C-alpha positions as CSV (number, residue, x, y, z in Angstrom):
1,M,-24.9,73.1,7.3
2,D,-25.6,69.3,9.0
3,H,-25.3,67.2,4.8
4,T,-28.8,67.3,4.4
5,V,-31.6,68.0,2.2
6,I,-35.3,68.8,2.8
7,I,-38.7,68.3,1.1
8,W,-41.5,70.6,2.8
9,N,-45.1,69.7,2.2
10,V,-46.5,73.9,2.7
11,W,-49.5,73.4,2.0
12,G,-51.0,72.1,5.7
13,K,-51.9,73.2,9.2
14,N,-48.8,72.1,10.1
15,L,-45.1,72.3,8.0
16,K,-44.1,68.8,7.6
17,K,-41.0,67.3,5.4
18,A,-42.2,65.1,3.3
19,R,-38.3,63.6,2.7
20,V,-34.9,64.1,4.7
21,F,-32.4,63.0,2.7
22,N,-28.8,62.9,4.1
23,L,-27.1,61.5,1.1
24,H,-24.0,64.6,1.3
25,N,-20.9,64.1,3.0
26,A,-20.1,68.0,3.7
27,A,-22.9,71.1,3.2
28,V,-25.1,71.2,0.5
29,K,-25.1,74.4,-1.8
30,D,-27.8,74.1,-4.1
31,V,-30.5,72.0,-5.3
32,K,-32.2,72.2,-8.2
33,W,-36.2,70.7,-9.2
34,S,-36.4,68.0,-12.7
35,H,-38.8,69.9,-14.9
36,K,-41.0,66.9,-14.1
37,G,-41.1,67.4,-10.2
38,L,-39.9,63.9,-9.9
39,S,-36.4,63.8,-9.1
40,I,-33.9,67.1,-7.4
41,L,-29.4,68.0,-8.2
42,S,-28.3,68.4,-4.9
43,C,-24.8,69.6,-4.9
44,G,-22.2,70.7,-2.8
45,Y,-18.9,71.0,-0.7
46,D,-18.1,67.1,-0.7
47,N,-17.4,68.1,-4.3
48,S,-20.4,65.5,-5.8
49,S,-23.8,66.1,-7.2
50,R,-26.7,63.3,-6.6
51,L,-29.8,62.8,-8.7
52,I,-32.8,61.4,-6.2
53,D,-35.6,60.5,-6.6
54,V,-38.0,62.5,-4.3
55,E,-41.3,59.8,-4.8
56,R,-38.6,56.5,-4.4
57,G,-36.7,58.0,-1.8
58,I,-32.9,57.1,-3.6
59,Q,-30.4,58.1,-5.0
60,S,-29.8,57.6,-8.4
61,Q,-26.6,58.4,-9.0
62,V,-23.3,60.3,-7.6
63,F,-20.9,62.6,-10.2
64,E,-17.6,63.8,-8.6
65,E,-15.6,66.2,-9.3
66,D,-12.5,67.8,-8.6
67,Q,-13.8,70.4,-6.6
68,V,-16.0,72.1,-4.4
69,V,-19.4,72.4,-6.3
70,H,-21.1,75.5,-5.6
71,V,-24.0,76.2,-8.4
72,I,-26.0,73.2,-10.2
73,K,-29.1,73.4,-13.4
74,F,-31.2,71.4,-16.0
75,H,-30.5,72.4,-19.1
76,P,-34.1,74.1,-19.8
77,D,-34.9,72.0,-22.5
78,N,-33.3,68.5,-21.9
79,S,-33.6,67.5,-18.6
80,N,-30.3,64.5,-19.2
81,L,-28.0,67.1,-19.2
82,F,-27.2,69.8,-16.2
83,L,-24.4,72.3,-15.4
84,T,-22.4,72.4,-12.3
85,G,-19.9,75.1,-11.9
86,G,-17.5,75.0,-8.4
87,S,-15.0,76.2,-6.7
88,K,-11.9,76.4,-8.9
89,G,-13.9,77.5,-11.9
90,R,-14.1,75.4,-14.2
91,I,-18.1,75.0,-15.5
92,R,-19.4,71.9,-16.6
93,L,-22.2,69.9,-19.0
94,W,-23.1,67.1,-17.5
95,D,-25.1,64.2,-19.4
96,V,-27.4,62.2,-16.9
97,R,-27.1,59.0,-19.4
98,A,-23.7,58.7,-20.3
99,R,-22.6,59.1,-16.4
100,K,-19.9,62.3,-17.9
101,V,-18.9,65.3,-18.8
102,M,-19.8,66.3,-22.4
103,H,-18.0,69.9,-22.1
104,E,-16.2,71.8,-19.6
105,Y,-16.0,75.3,-20.1
106,F,-12.5,76.8,-17.8
107,R,-11.2,80.2,-18.7
108,G,-8.7,80.2,-15.0
109,L,-10.9,82.6,-12.9
110,G,-12.0,82.3,-9.2
111,P,-14.9,80.5,-8.7
112,I,-18.9,80.5,-9.8
113,L,-21.8,82.0,-8.3
114,D,-24.2,81.5,-10.9
115,F,-25.6,80.8,-14.4
116,D,-28.5,80.5,-16.6
117,F,-29.2,79.8,-20.4
118,I,-29.8,82.3,-22.7
119,L,-30.9,82.4,-26.6
120,D,-32.6,79.1,-27.3
121,A,-29.5,77.3,-24.2
122,K,-27.3,77.6,-27.0
123,Q,-25.0,79.8,-24.8
124,F,-25.5,80.4,-20.7
125,I,-24.1,82.9,-18.7
126,A,-21.6,82.9,-16.1
127,S,-20.8,84.7,-13.0
128,S,-17.4,84.2,-11.1
129,D,-15.8,85.7,-7.9
130,V,-12.7,87.5,-9.8
131,S,-11.6,89.5,-7.1
132,S,-8.2,88.4,-7.4
133,G,-7.8,88.5,-11.0
134,N,-9.5,92.1,-13.3
135,A,-13.5,91.9,-12.3
136,S,-13.8,94.4,-15.0
137,E,-13.1,92.1,-17.7
138,N,-14.4,89.0,-16.4
139,S,-17.1,88.8,-14.0
140,I,-19.7,87.7,-16.7
141,I,-18.9,85.9,-19.0
142,V,-21.1,85.2,-21.8
143,W,-20.6,81.0,-23.1
144,D,-21.4,79.0,-26.5
145,I,-22.1,75.4,-25.2
146,S,-21.6,73.6,-28.3
147,R,-18.5,74.9,-28.7
148,Q,-17.0,75.9,-25.5
149,I,-16.2,79.1,-26.5
150,P,-16.4,82.5,-24.2
151,L,-18.1,85.4,-26.5
152,S,-18.0,88.0,-24.4
153,N,-16.1,88.4,-21.5
154,Q,-16.6,92.3,-21.5
155,V,-20.2,92.1,-20.4
156,Y,-19.8,94.0,-17.5
157,V,-17.1,96.4,-16.6
158,E,-18.2,97.6,-12.9
159,A,-15.9,96.1,-10.5
160,Y,-18.2,94.9,-8.5
161,T,-19.2,90.8,-8.4
162,C,-22.4,89.4,-9.3
163,P,-23.7,86.5,-6.5
164,C,-26.7,86.0,-9.7
165,V,-27.8,85.9,-13.0
166,R,-30.9,85.2,-14.3
167,S,-32.6,85.6,-18.1
168,H,-36.0,87.2,-18.5
169,P,-38.9,83.8,-19.1
170,F,-39.7,85.9,-23.1
171,D,-37.4,88.7,-23.8
172,P,-34.0,89.4,-25.3
173,C,-32.5,89.9,-21.8
174,F,-30.7,88.7,-18.4
175,V,-30.4,90.0,-15.0
176,A,-27.6,90.7,-12.9
177,Q,-27.3,91.3,-9.1
178,S,-24.0,93.2,-8.7
179,N,-22.0,93.6,-5.3
180,G,-22.9,97.7,-6.2
181,N,-26.7,97.8,-4.3
182,Y,-28.4,96.9,-7.5
183,I,-29.1,94.7,-10.4
184,A,-27.9,95.7,-14.6
185,I,-29.9,94.5,-16.7
186,F,-28.3,93.1,-20.3
187,S,-29.2,92.2,-23.8
188,S,-29.4,88.5,-24.2
189,V,-28.0,89.1,-27.8
190,S,-24.7,90.2,-29.4
191,P,-22.9,92.2,-28.2
192,F,-24.5,91.7,-25.4
193,K,-24.9,95.6,-24.1
194,L,-25.4,96.7,-20.5
195,D,-28.9,98.7,-20.1
196,K,-27.0,102.1,-19.1
197,Y,-30.7,103.6,-18.2
198,K,-32.1,101.6,-16.5
199,R,-31.1,99.7,-12.9
200,Y,-33.7,98.5,-10.1
201,D,-31.9,99.6,-7.1
202,G,-32.8,99.7,-3.0
203,H,-32.2,96.9,-1.8
204,A,-28.8,95.8,-0.1
205,V,-26.4,93.2,-1.5
206,S,-24.0,94.2,1.2
207,G,-21.6,91.4,0.3
208,F,-24.1,88.7,1.0
209,P,-25.4,85.9,-2.4
210,I,-28.5,87.6,-2.8
211,K,-30.9,86.0,-5.3
212,C,-33.0,87.6,-7.5
213,N,-35.9,86.4,-9.4
214,F,-38.5,86.8,-12.5
215,S,-42.3,85.8,-11.8
216,L,-43.9,83.8,-14.0
217,D,-44.9,85.8,-16.9
218,G,-41.6,88.3,-16.1
219,E,-43.4,92.0,-15.8
220,K,-41.8,91.8,-12.6
221,I,-38.5,91.4,-10.3
222,A,-38.0,89.9,-6.6
223,S,-34.7,90.2,-4.7
224,G,-33.7,89.2,-1.0
225,S,-31.6,92.4,0.5
226,S,-29.0,92.5,3.4
227,D,-31.7,94.4,5.4
228,G,-34.5,91.4,5.8
229,N,-36.6,92.6,3.0
230,I,-38.3,91.2,0.2
231,Y,-38.3,94.2,-2.6
232,F,-40.7,93.6,-5.7
233,Y,-39.6,96.1,-9.1
234,N,-41.2,96.9,-12.2
235,Y,-39.9,94.7,-14.8
236,R,-40.3,97.7,-17.7
237,S,-39.9,101.0,-15.5
238,S,-37.4,100.0,-13.0
239,K,-39.6,101.5,-10.3
240,L,-39.9,99.9,-6.5
241,I,-43.3,98.2,-6.3
242,K,-43.3,97.3,-2.6
243,K,-41.0,95.5,0.0
244,I,-42.2,93.1,2.8
245,K,-40.4,92.3,5.7
246,A,-39.7,88.9,6.5
247,Y,-36.7,88.6,8.0
248,E,-34.0,90.0,11.3
249,Q,-30.9,88.9,9.2
250,A,-30.5,88.8,5.3
251,C,-32.8,87.9,2.6
252,I,-31.0,85.9,0.9
253,D,-33.3,84.0,-1.9
254,V,-36.7,84.7,-3.2
255,A,-38.3,83.0,-6.0
256,F,-41.9,82.4,-7.5
257,H,-44.0,79.3,-6.9
258,P,-43.9,77.5,-11.1
259,I,-47.6,77.8,-11.4
260,L,-49.6,79.4,-9.0
261,P,-48.3,83.5,-9.7
262,N,-48.9,84.4,-5.9
263,V,-46.9,82.2,-4.5
264,I,-43.1,82.9,-3.5
265,A,-40.4,81.3,-1.7
266,S,-37.6,83.0,0.3
267,C,-35.1,82.0,3.0
268,S,-32.8,83.6,5.3
269,W,-29.2,83.5,6.0
270,N,-29.7,82.0,9.5
271,G,-31.4,79.5,8.0
272,D,-35.7,79.6,7.9
273,V,-38.3,79.5,5.4
274,T,-41.1,81.6,4.2
275,V,-43.8,81.3,1.6
276,I,-46.6,83.8,0.8
277,G,-48.9,83.8,-0.4
């Protein structure tokens, strides 16, 4: 919560801070690399998103909002576009070149927890904290990007919020990390049905913002857990492959290296970051 973004060099014998950016005026909530790896987007509690040139070590642009920005993501096909979601439930599509909002998606619900693109980036799925409303109808919404309309708000009818949603890299489906202590899987084709016969369970969420991610080949799902373990599931069978004890506190995120399939990074509730490979 010290307002900083740190780029680490993890390949040397000693972990070194390659870059430290003290650009935000409040805690940072999310950071994403651009597709080419030359810049990053960060967002946080100062109601802003910031585009940072990592190589030159400078801030390129600032995008101000009227809400705390919880989550951010580059468009998968156009690095000039990115989505932001925040505390007032508003999702915005920004254009870096025009320096303004191109579209806004709003349903008057709670804070945005996560989102991801589906169907060749013509649609996206968004998860909201709707504990104060009807969670069974609005916890996950599928949006049409260009028309700015919800295609479905009855995707997940369980009374749980979902702190993480991830699209499969190849197959027409996506998963949602549920506060019911399991990962649910859905079709990414209308009517976006839940697979009632398959779920990934064994780990625990317990109210933490636990994330999950697919492997590069889409054959495994890795998930954090409130018990400090990293859980690996077989995507097709949903069976637990193995678990690794990583932390004493909750493991809140785990991600596969974008090129090296056997390297993963994870982080804990107390701020520790671990690279395994």
